ZADO-529295 format. One record per residue (C-alpha): residue in one letter; residue number from 0; x, y, z. Coordinates in Angstrom, 3 decimals. Layout:
REM residues N
<atom r="A" k="NUM" xx="X" yy="Y" zz="Z"/>
...
This chain:
REM residues 212
<atom r="M" k="0" xx="30.196" yy="75.274" zz="-55.312"/>
<atom r="P" k="1" xx="29.125" yy="73.547" zz="-58.367"/>
<atom r="W" k="2" xx="28.107" yy="75.260" zz="-61.676"/>
<atom r="F" k="3" xx="25.284" yy="74.113" zz="-64.134"/>
<atom r="G" k="4" xx="24.811" yy="77.388" zz="-66.195"/>
<atom r="A" k="5" xx="20.965" yy="77.467" zz="-66.691"/>
<atom r="H" k="6" xx="20.307" yy="81.071" zz="-66.193"/>
<atom r="G" k="7" xx="17.009" yy="82.884" zz="-65.617"/>
<atom r="L" k="8" xx="14.922" yy="79.612" zz="-64.790"/>
<atom r="Q" k="9" xx="10.987" yy="80.805" zz="-64.607"/>
<atom r="P" k="10" xx="8.544" yy="78.172" zz="-63.482"/>
<atom r="I" k="11" xx="5.736" yy="76.944" zz="-65.800"/>
<atom r="D" k="12" xx="2.264" yy="77.908" zz="-65.182"/>
<atom r="P" k="13" xx="0.272" yy="74.944" zz="-63.976"/>
<atom r="D" k="14" xx="-2.505" yy="75.147" zz="-66.418"/>
<atom r="V" k="15" xx="0.430" yy="75.110" zz="-69.324"/>
<atom r="A" k="16" xx="2.082" yy="72.391" zz="-67.176"/>
<atom r="T" k="17" xx="-1.340" yy="70.248" zz="-67.421"/>
<atom r="F" k="18" xx="-1.869" yy="71.265" zz="-71.342"/>
<atom r="L" k="19" xx="1.679" yy="69.875" zz="-71.897"/>
<atom r="G" k="20" xx="1.198" yy="66.674" zz="-69.726"/>
<atom r="I" k="21" xx="3.964" yy="67.376" zz="-67.232"/>
<atom r="A" k="22" xx="3.675" yy="67.813" zz="-63.406"/>
<atom r="S" k="23" xx="5.867" yy="70.933" zz="-63.559"/>
<atom r="G" k="24" xx="8.808" yy="72.508" zz="-64.971"/>
<atom r="C" k="25" xx="11.002" yy="75.390" zz="-65.476"/>
<atom r="V" k="26" xx="12.012" yy="77.368" zz="-68.714"/>
<atom r="V" k="27" xx="15.722" yy="78.182" zz="-69.257"/>
<atom r="S" k="28" xx="15.815" yy="81.655" zz="-70.164"/>
<atom r="E" k="29" xx="19.496" yy="81.507" zz="-71.011"/>
<atom r="V" k="30" xx="22.132" yy="79.046" zz="-71.275"/>
<atom r="L" k="31" xx="25.479" yy="80.811" zz="-70.307"/>
<atom r="A" k="32" xx="28.312" yy="80.690" zz="-72.677"/>
<atom r="G" k="33" xx="31.204" yy="77.960" zz="-71.816"/>
<atom r="S" k="34" xx="29.040" yy="76.510" zz="-68.813"/>
<atom r="P" k="35" xx="28.386" yy="72.594" zz="-68.154"/>
<atom r="A" k="36" xx="24.808" yy="73.211" zz="-69.597"/>
<atom r="E" k="37" xx="26.122" yy="74.599" zz="-72.743"/>
<atom r="K" k="38" xx="28.654" yy="72.078" zz="-73.388"/>
<atom r="A" k="39" xx="26.027" yy="68.993" zz="-72.832"/>
<atom r="G" k="40" xx="23.577" yy="70.728" zz="-75.531"/>
<atom r="L" k="41" xx="21.276" yy="72.476" zz="-72.978"/>
<atom r="K" k="42" xx="19.444" yy="75.559" zz="-75.223"/>
<atom r="D" k="43" xx="17.552" yy="78.380" zz="-74.717"/>
<atom r="R" k="44" xx="13.728" yy="77.923" zz="-73.952"/>
<atom r="D" k="45" xx="14.210" yy="74.397" zz="-72.833"/>
<atom r="V" k="46" xx="11.863" yy="73.258" zz="-70.483"/>
<atom r="I" k="47" xx="13.398" yy="71.537" zz="-67.651"/>
<atom r="I" k="48" xx="10.730" yy="68.717" zz="-66.414"/>
<atom r="A" k="49" xx="13.167" yy="66.170" zz="-64.514"/>
<atom r="I" k="50" xx="16.379" yy="65.874" zz="-62.641"/>
<atom r="N" k="51" xx="18.202" yy="62.630" zz="-62.764"/>
<atom r="G" k="52" xx="14.991" yy="60.847" zz="-63.972"/>
<atom r="E" k="53" xx="12.757" yy="62.051" zz="-61.235"/>
<atom r="A" k="54" xx="9.968" yy="64.615" zz="-62.324"/>
<atom r="L" k="55" xx="10.023" yy="67.754" zz="-60.686"/>
<atom r="P" k="56" xx="7.298" yy="68.116" zz="-57.970"/>
<atom r="R" k="57" xx="4.542" yy="70.557" zz="-58.153"/>
<atom r="L" k="58" xx="5.270" yy="73.357" zz="-55.852"/>
<atom r="K" k="59" xx="3.603" yy="76.092" zz="-54.328"/>
<atom r="P" k="60" xx="3.993" yy="79.083" zz="-54.931"/>
<atom r="D" k="61" xx="5.314" yy="78.237" zz="-58.447"/>
<atom r="R" k="62" xx="8.290" yy="80.553" zz="-58.014"/>
<atom r="V" k="63" xx="9.960" yy="78.188" zz="-55.813"/>
<atom r="M" k="64" xx="10.680" yy="75.879" zz="-58.599"/>
<atom r="A" k="65" xx="13.573" yy="77.527" zz="-59.595"/>
<atom r="L" k="66" xx="14.895" yy="77.336" zz="-56.289"/>
<atom r="F" k="67" xx="14.498" yy="73.958" zz="-56.346"/>
<atom r="V" k="68" xx="16.758" yy="73.458" zz="-59.479"/>
<atom r="S" k="69" xx="19.173" yy="75.240" zz="-58.011"/>
<atom r="R" k="70" xx="19.260" yy="73.567" zz="-54.718"/>
<atom r="E" k="71" xx="19.678" yy="70.175" zz="-56.626"/>
<atom r="V" k="72" xx="22.778" yy="71.427" zz="-58.433"/>
<atom r="N" k="73" xx="24.170" yy="72.594" zz="-55.020"/>
<atom r="R" k="74" xx="23.602" yy="69.608" zz="-53.450"/>
<atom r="R" k="75" xx="26.152" yy="68.045" zz="-55.766"/>
<atom r="A" k="76" xx="29.787" yy="68.670" zz="-56.259"/>
<atom r="P" k="77" xx="32.017" yy="69.928" zz="-58.931"/>
<atom r="G" k="78" xx="32.784" yy="66.440" zz="-61.185"/>
<atom r="D" k="79" xx="29.541" yy="65.104" zz="-60.640"/>
<atom r="T" k="80" xx="27.170" yy="64.288" zz="-63.523"/>
<atom r="F" k="81" xx="23.662" yy="66.036" zz="-63.668"/>
<atom r="K" k="82" xx="20.971" yy="64.938" zz="-65.578"/>
<atom r="V" k="83" xx="18.197" yy="66.608" zz="-66.620"/>
<atom r="T" k="84" xx="15.084" yy="65.658" zz="-69.088"/>
<atom r="V" k="85" xx="13.695" yy="68.802" zz="-71.015"/>
<atom r="L" k="86" xx="10.908" yy="69.255" zz="-73.515"/>
<atom r="R" k="87" xx="12.195" yy="70.904" zz="-76.616"/>
<atom r="E" k="88" xx="9.627" yy="71.493" zz="-79.122"/>
<atom r="R" k="89" xx="7.506" yy="69.092" zz="-77.689"/>
<atom r="Q" k="90" xx="9.954" yy="66.389" zz="-77.554"/>
<atom r="R" k="91" xx="11.813" yy="64.984" zz="-74.661"/>
<atom r="V" k="92" xx="15.838" yy="65.390" zz="-74.742"/>
<atom r="E" k="93" xx="18.240" yy="63.975" zz="-72.136"/>
<atom r="V" k="94" xx="20.864" yy="66.210" zz="-71.245"/>
<atom r="S" k="95" xx="23.850" yy="65.082" zz="-69.225"/>
<atom r="A" k="96" xx="26.422" yy="67.558" zz="-67.936"/>
<atom r="T" k="97" xx="29.299" yy="67.327" zz="-65.742"/>
<atom r="L" k="98" xx="29.261" yy="69.952" zz="-63.314"/>
<atom r="V" k="99" xx="32.219" yy="72.099" zz="-62.694"/>
<atom r="E" k="100" xx="33.328" yy="74.966" zz="-60.149"/>
<atom r="E" k="101" xx="31.176" yy="78.123" zz="-59.905"/>
<atom r="P" k="102" xx="33.056" yy="80.706" zz="-61.691"/>
<atom r="K" k="103" xx="34.837" yy="83.311" zz="-59.158"/>
<atom r="L" k="104" xx="32.287" yy="85.759" zz="-57.845"/>
<atom r="Q" k="105" xx="32.360" yy="89.273" zz="-57.707"/>
<atom r="R" k="106" xx="32.933" yy="89.584" zz="-53.884"/>
<atom r="E" k="107" xx="35.832" yy="87.302" zz="-54.462"/>
<atom r="A" k="108" xx="37.288" yy="89.570" zz="-56.840"/>
<atom r="Q" k="109" xx="40.746" yy="90.911" zz="-56.295"/>
<atom r="K" k="110" xx="40.763" yy="94.732" zz="-55.695"/>
<atom r="K" k="111" xx="43.473" yy="97.447" zz="-55.373"/>
<atom r="Y" k="112" xx="43.212" yy="101.164" zz="-54.595"/>
<atom r="F" k="113" xx="45.236" yy="103.734" zz="-56.302"/>
<atom r="D" k="114" xx="45.341" yy="106.876" zz="-54.315"/>
<atom r="R" k="115" xx="46.855" yy="109.311" zz="-56.720"/>
<atom r="L" k="116" xx="44.333" yy="108.484" zz="-59.193"/>
<atom r="G" k="117" xx="41.517" yy="108.268" zz="-56.698"/>
<atom r="V" k="118" xx="40.063" yy="104.766" zz="-57.877"/>
<atom r="T" k="119" xx="39.675" yy="101.368" zz="-56.675"/>
<atom r="V" k="120" xx="39.896" yy="98.661" zz="-59.407"/>
<atom r="R" k="121" xx="38.336" yy="94.998" zz="-59.450"/>
<atom r="E" k="122" xx="39.245" yy="92.389" zz="-61.036"/>
<atom r="F" k="123" xx="36.671" yy="91.364" zz="-64.163"/>
<atom r="V" k="124" xx="34.776" yy="88.066" zz="-63.300"/>
<atom r="Y" k="125" xx="32.404" yy="85.831" zz="-65.240"/>
<atom r="A" k="126" xx="29.265" yy="87.502" zz="-64.042"/>
<atom r="D" k="127" xx="30.429" yy="90.899" zz="-65.166"/>
<atom r="G" k="128" xx="30.395" yy="89.684" zz="-68.409"/>
<atom r="V" k="129" xx="26.965" yy="88.192" zz="-68.054"/>
<atom r="I" k="130" xx="25.672" yy="91.445" zz="-66.923"/>
<atom r="R" k="131" xx="27.037" yy="93.376" zz="-69.789"/>
<atom r="R" k="132" xx="26.210" yy="90.486" zz="-72.449"/>
<atom r="A" k="133" xx="29.769" yy="90.114" zz="-73.327"/>
<atom r="P" k="134" xx="31.111" yy="86.987" zz="-75.225"/>
<atom r="V" k="135" xx="33.415" yy="84.912" zz="-73.062"/>
<atom r="A" k="136" xx="36.206" yy="85.947" zz="-75.600"/>
<atom r="E" k="137" xx="36.098" yy="89.621" zz="-73.966"/>
<atom r="H" k="138" xx="35.856" yy="88.491" zz="-70.663"/>
<atom r="Q" k="139" xx="38.858" yy="90.812" zz="-69.789"/>
<atom r="G" k="140" xx="39.471" yy="94.356" zz="-68.218"/>
<atom r="L" k="141" xx="38.795" yy="95.882" zz="-64.882"/>
<atom r="I" k="142" xx="35.941" yy="97.253" zz="-63.177"/>
<atom r="A" k="143" xx="36.047" yy="100.638" zz="-61.361"/>
<atom r="H" k="144" xx="34.855" yy="99.444" zz="-57.993"/>
<atom r="F" k="145" xx="35.147" yy="102.721" zz="-56.259"/>
<atom r="V" k="146" xx="35.881" yy="106.104" zz="-57.486"/>
<atom r="K" k="147" xx="36.699" yy="108.699" zz="-54.772"/>
<atom r="A" k="148" xx="34.827" yy="112.081" zz="-54.809"/>
<atom r="N" k="149" xx="36.915" yy="114.979" zz="-56.498"/>
<atom r="S" k="150" xx="39.538" yy="112.768" zz="-57.589"/>
<atom r="P" k="151" xx="41.709" yy="112.761" zz="-60.991"/>
<atom r="A" k="152" xx="39.473" yy="109.782" zz="-61.922"/>
<atom r="A" k="153" xx="36.383" yy="111.218" zz="-60.958"/>
<atom r="T" k="154" xx="36.932" yy="114.404" zz="-62.341"/>
<atom r="A" k="155" xx="37.893" yy="112.709" zz="-65.721"/>
<atom r="G" k="156" xx="34.292" yy="111.142" zz="-65.833"/>
<atom r="V" k="157" xx="35.227" yy="107.486" zz="-64.689"/>
<atom r="G" k="158" xx="32.379" yy="106.167" zz="-63.122"/>
<atom r="T" k="159" xx="31.523" yy="103.221" zz="-60.460"/>
<atom r="D" k="160" xx="31.124" yy="100.233" zz="-62.550"/>
<atom r="D" k="161" xx="32.755" yy="101.361" zz="-65.431"/>
<atom r="W" k="162" xx="34.462" yy="98.600" zz="-67.369"/>
<atom r="I" k="163" xx="37.993" yy="99.407" zz="-68.173"/>
<atom r="R" k="164" xx="39.287" yy="98.133" zz="-71.133"/>
<atom r="E" k="165" xx="42.634" yy="99.931" zz="-72.137"/>
<atom r="I" k="166" xx="45.131" yy="102.147" zz="-70.150"/>
<atom r="D" k="167" xx="47.213" yy="104.132" zz="-72.066"/>
<atom r="G" k="168" xx="46.384" yy="102.235" zz="-75.161"/>
<atom r="V" k="169" xx="47.530" yy="98.709" zz="-73.905"/>
<atom r="P" k="170" xx="44.585" yy="96.205" zz="-73.420"/>
<atom r="V" k="171" xx="44.091" yy="95.037" zz="-70.063"/>
<atom r="T" k="172" xx="44.417" yy="91.591" zz="-69.992"/>
<atom r="S" k="173" xx="44.584" yy="90.646" zz="-66.514"/>
<atom r="F" k="174" xx="44.443" yy="91.944" zz="-63.264"/>
<atom r="D" k="175" xx="48.028" yy="91.718" zz="-62.383"/>
<atom r="Q" k="176" xx="49.216" yy="93.213" zz="-65.585"/>
<atom r="A" k="177" xx="46.977" yy="95.913" zz="-65.175"/>
<atom r="S" k="178" xx="47.692" yy="96.357" zz="-61.621"/>
<atom r="Q" k="179" xx="51.521" yy="96.575" zz="-62.681"/>
<atom r="Q" k="180" xx="50.742" yy="99.309" zz="-64.967"/>
<atom r="L" k="181" xx="48.570" yy="101.453" zz="-62.934"/>
<atom r="A" k="182" xx="51.252" yy="101.174" zz="-59.956"/>
<atom r="A" k="183" xx="53.651" yy="102.137" zz="-62.640"/>
<atom r="I" k="184" xx="51.714" yy="105.193" zz="-63.534"/>
<atom r="Q" k="185" xx="51.052" yy="106.354" zz="-59.965"/>
<atom r="S" k="186" xx="54.732" yy="106.134" zz="-58.831"/>
<atom r="D" k="187" xx="55.766" yy="108.209" zz="-61.756"/>
<atom r="E" k="188" xx="56.062" yy="111.781" zz="-60.594"/>
<atom r="A" k="189" xx="56.789" yy="113.322" zz="-63.832"/>
<atom r="R" k="190" xx="53.733" yy="111.749" zz="-65.198"/>
<atom r="A" k="191" xx="50.982" yy="114.082" zz="-65.931"/>
<atom r="E" k="192" xx="48.160" yy="112.238" zz="-67.208"/>
<atom r="A" k="193" xx="46.653" yy="108.653" zz="-67.787"/>
<atom r="V" k="194" xx="44.421" yy="107.493" zz="-70.325"/>
<atom r="M" k="195" xx="41.665" yy="104.767" zz="-70.232"/>
<atom r="L" k="196" xx="39.547" yy="103.505" zz="-72.572"/>
<atom r="L" k="197" xx="36.135" yy="102.686" zz="-70.652"/>
<atom r="K" k="198" xx="32.798" yy="100.979" zz="-71.773"/>
<atom r="R" k="199" xx="29.601" yy="101.983" zz="-70.079"/>
<atom r="G" k="200" xx="26.350" yy="100.573" zz="-71.079"/>
<atom r="G" k="201" xx="26.571" yy="100.155" zz="-75.151"/>
<atom r="E" k="202" xx="28.941" yy="103.160" zz="-75.049"/>
<atom r="T" k="203" xx="32.669" yy="103.281" zz="-75.444"/>
<atom r="Q" k="204" xx="34.728" yy="106.444" zz="-74.437"/>
<atom r="L" k="205" xx="38.064" yy="107.524" zz="-73.884"/>
<atom r="V" k="206" xx="39.088" yy="109.752" zz="-70.647"/>
<atom r="R" k="207" xx="41.894" yy="111.500" zz="-69.612"/>
<atom r="I" k="208" xx="43.057" yy="111.374" zz="-65.839"/>
<atom r="K" k="209" xx="45.248" yy="114.327" zz="-64.967"/>
<atom r="L" k="210" xx="47.589" yy="113.849" zz="-62.607"/>
<atom r="K" k="211" xx="49.067" yy="117.326" zz="-62.277"/>
């Protein structure tokens, strides 16, 4: 799937569109970091008024306008040029982006269950960073995808959707690296506990998972 990176599109009210002298438009709530839209110079609060030189149609209900823009992106392929005309401070600006392949989705992420700990961990993907408002440079770690009730992980306080940043003081840099580390912990019968650094909401906490 192609990816542009204009997030949270909101339709312009018809009366506002008339005041601005346009047929219709969509306000860009956020330009996603590292996206083709950002690289092309699109900015938050830009109003998309045309795609490849064609003005956006006036559709009813207004909310389907965001879907129209998304469909225009999806009609293309990674590598295609996607041109939009935007209103920025009442000036018309042309933005030309080269679409890329959409980042891996959460449902496509790698997962692995560690029965001794009682937790399924999932690969951290781009959408996880967007949800957590994390800079692209911090897009690493694991997500606690499932925590078994009454397991060592649950007893320690690990919760579903917790962001695991470190395991035994070692930063999680990739899913494979962390999986190998957790597998080593699980197979070590002499191991009494493991320590995880978690981030939940805006808070960071250290939990001790007792294995014995």
